[in-house]
C-alpha positions as CSV (number, residue, x, y, z in Angstrom):
1,N,7.3,13.9,18.7
2,I,9.5,11.1,17.7
3,T,13.0,12.0,15.6
4,A,13.5,11.4,12.1
5,S,16.0,9.2,13.2
6,Q,14.0,7.8,15.6
7,L,11.4,6.7,12.7
8,V,13.9,5.3,10.9
9,K,15.4,3.2,13.3
10,G,11.8,2.0,14.1
11,L,11.0,1.0,10.4
12,Q,14.3,-0.8,10.4
13,E,13.7,-2.4,13.1
14,G,9.8,-2.6,13.3
15,L,9.4,-3.9,9.2
16,N,12.6,-4.8,8.6
17,S,13.4,-2.2,6.2
18,S,16.8,-1.4,4.3
19,P,18.0,1.9,6.0
20,L,17.7,3.9,2.4
21,L,14.1,2.8,2.3
22,A,13.3,3.6,6.0
23,N,14.6,7.5,4.8
24,F,12.0,7.4,1.3
25,L,9.1,6.2,3.6
26,A,9.6,9.2,5.8
27,I,8.5,11.5,3.2
28,D,4.7,12.1,3.0
29,F,3.5,11.5,-0.4
30,Y,-0.3,11.1,0.4
31,F,-3.1,13.3,-0.7
32,G,-5.9,15.0,1.6
33,D,-5.9,13.8,5.2
34,D,-3.5,11.5,5.7
35,H,-3.9,10.8,9.1
36,T,-7.6,9.7,9.3
37,I,-8.6,6.1,7.9
38,D,-11.6,6.2,5.7
39,P,-13.9,2.7,6.8
40,E,-16.0,2.7,4.1
41,L,-12.8,3.0,1.8
42,V,-11.3,0.0,4.0
43,D,-14.6,-2.1,3.2
44,L,-14.6,-1.4,-0.1
45,F,-10.6,-2.5,-0.9
46,L,-11.5,-5.4,1.7
47,K,-14.6,-6.3,-0.9
48,Q,-11.9,-6.9,-3.5
49,N,-10.4,-9.7,-2.4
50,I,-9.5,-13.0,-4.1
51,D,-10.5,-16.2,-2.1
52,G,-10.3,-14.1,1.0
53,K,-6.8,-12.3,0.6
54,I,-5.8,-9.2,-0.7
55,N,-2.9,-9.0,-3.3
56,E,-1.8,-7.7,-6.6
57,E,-4.8,-8.4,-8.5
58,A,-7.2,-6.7,-5.8
59,L,-5.2,-3.8,-5.3
60,S,-5.0,-3.2,-9.2
61,K,-8.8,-3.5,-9.1
62,L,-9.2,-1.6,-6.2
63,H,-6.7,1.1,-8.2
64,W,-9.2,1.6,-11.0
65,I,-12.3,1.9,-8.8
66,R,-11.1,4.7,-6.9
67,L,-9.5,6.0,-10.1
68,N,-13.2,6.0,-12.0
69,N,-15.3,6.9,-9.0
70,S,-12.8,9.9,-8.5
71,K,-13.5,10.9,-12.1
72,E,-17.2,10.9,-11.7
73,V,-17.3,13.3,-8.8
74,N,-14.2,15.1,-8.6
75,P,-13.9,17.7,-12.0
76,T,-10.8,18.9,-10.4
77,L,-9.0,15.5,-10.2
78,L,-5.6,15.9,-11.5
79,Y,-4.5,12.3,-12.3
80,N,-1.1,12.1,-14.2
81,T,2.2,9.7,-14.2
82,R,3.2,11.2,-10.8
83,Q,-0.4,9.9,-8.9
84,K,0.2,6.4,-10.8
85,I,3.4,5.7,-9.7
86,L,2.5,6.7,-6.1
87,S,-0.4,4.6,-6.3
88,A,1.4,1.8,-7.6
89,G,4.4,2.3,-4.6
90,E,1.9,2.3,-1.9
91,S,0.5,-0.9,-3.2
92,S,4.1,-2.0,-3.7
93,L,4.9,-1.2,0.2
94,L,2.0,-2.7,1.6
95,L,2.6,-6.2,-0.2
96,N,6.2,-5.5,0.7
97,F,5.9,-5.5,4.1
98,I,2.6,-6.5,5.4
99,G,2.1,-9.6,3.0
100,A,6.4,-10.3,2.5
101,N,5.9,-13.9,4.5
102,T,2.8,-14.9,2.8
103,N,3.6,-14.6,-0.5
104,F,2.7,-11.0,-1.3
105,E,-0.8,-12.2,0.0
106,I,-2.2,-10.6,3.0
107,D,-5.8,-12.3,4.4
108,I,-8.7,-9.9,5.1
109,E,-9.0,-10.2,8.3
110,K,-5.8,-9.3,9.1
111,L,-5.9,-6.4,6.8
112,D,-8.6,-5.0,8.7
113,V,-6.7,-5.2,12.1
114,F,-3.6,-3.1,10.3
115,L,-5.9,-0.6,8.4
116,K,-9.2,0.2,10.9
117,H,-7.4,-0.5,13.9
118,E,-4.2,0.6,13.4
119,R,-2.3,-1.8,14.3
120,F,0.0,-5.1,14.0
121,P,-2.7,-8.2,13.9
122,E,-2.0,-11.4,15.9
123,G,0.1,-13.7,14.4
124,W,2.1,-11.1,12.2
125,E,5.7,-10.8,11.9
126,K,8.0,-8.7,10.3
127,P,9.5,-9.5,6.5
128,N,12.0,-12.5,7.0
129,K,14.0,-10.6,4.8
130,T,15.3,-7.2,4.9
131,V,12.9,-5.2,2.5
132,G,15.2,-2.4,0.2
133,L,14.4,-0.4,-2.3
134,C,15.0,-3.3,-5.2
135,S,11.8,-5.0,-4.4
136,I,9.8,-1.9,-3.9
137,I,10.5,-0.9,-7.4
138,S,10.0,-4.1,-8.9
139,G,6.5,-4.0,-7.0
140,L,5.8,-0.8,-8.2
141,R,6.6,-1.9,-12.0
142,S,4.4,-4.6,-11.4
143,F,1.6,-2.7,-10.7
144,L,2.2,-0.3,-13.4
145,K,2.1,-3.4,-15.7
146,R,-1.1,-4.1,-14.6
147,Y,-2.4,-0.5,-14.5
148,D,-1.7,0.2,-18.1
149,Q,-2.8,-3.0,-19.3
150,R,-6.3,-2.4,-17.7
151,V,-9.1,-0.9,-19.9
152,F,-11.7,1.2,-18.3
153,N,-14.4,3.2,-18.8
């Protein structure tokens, strides 16, 4: 087991995260089993690629696919502002950390390695600049704007 301070240090050094954001990331906001990656969901995610890359548009598209699917199969689905913000925040975190040095886009091959094998892909480097709360919030707002503009059935 690692301590909270070790986690914060690892996030700062491994991902070039600001100290405030490293603490923010230590809080568990995931729903369901947050320890197991669903390979089918990863495959669905990767299919949303645009020219072999996952970007803000692809992540927003996946958000609506998953939400509409959940509405169909889960009659007790709870989706409100909190869940919407968490979804946008998770997407912003992914692009700000994994896609930071590649114009906030991630090659699907690299994302496949990251998500299915839970390791950093060969050639990936931590962000060149410290990722702070401002960049995460900016990305979150951008995702929320996309979510609000999306019309779904």
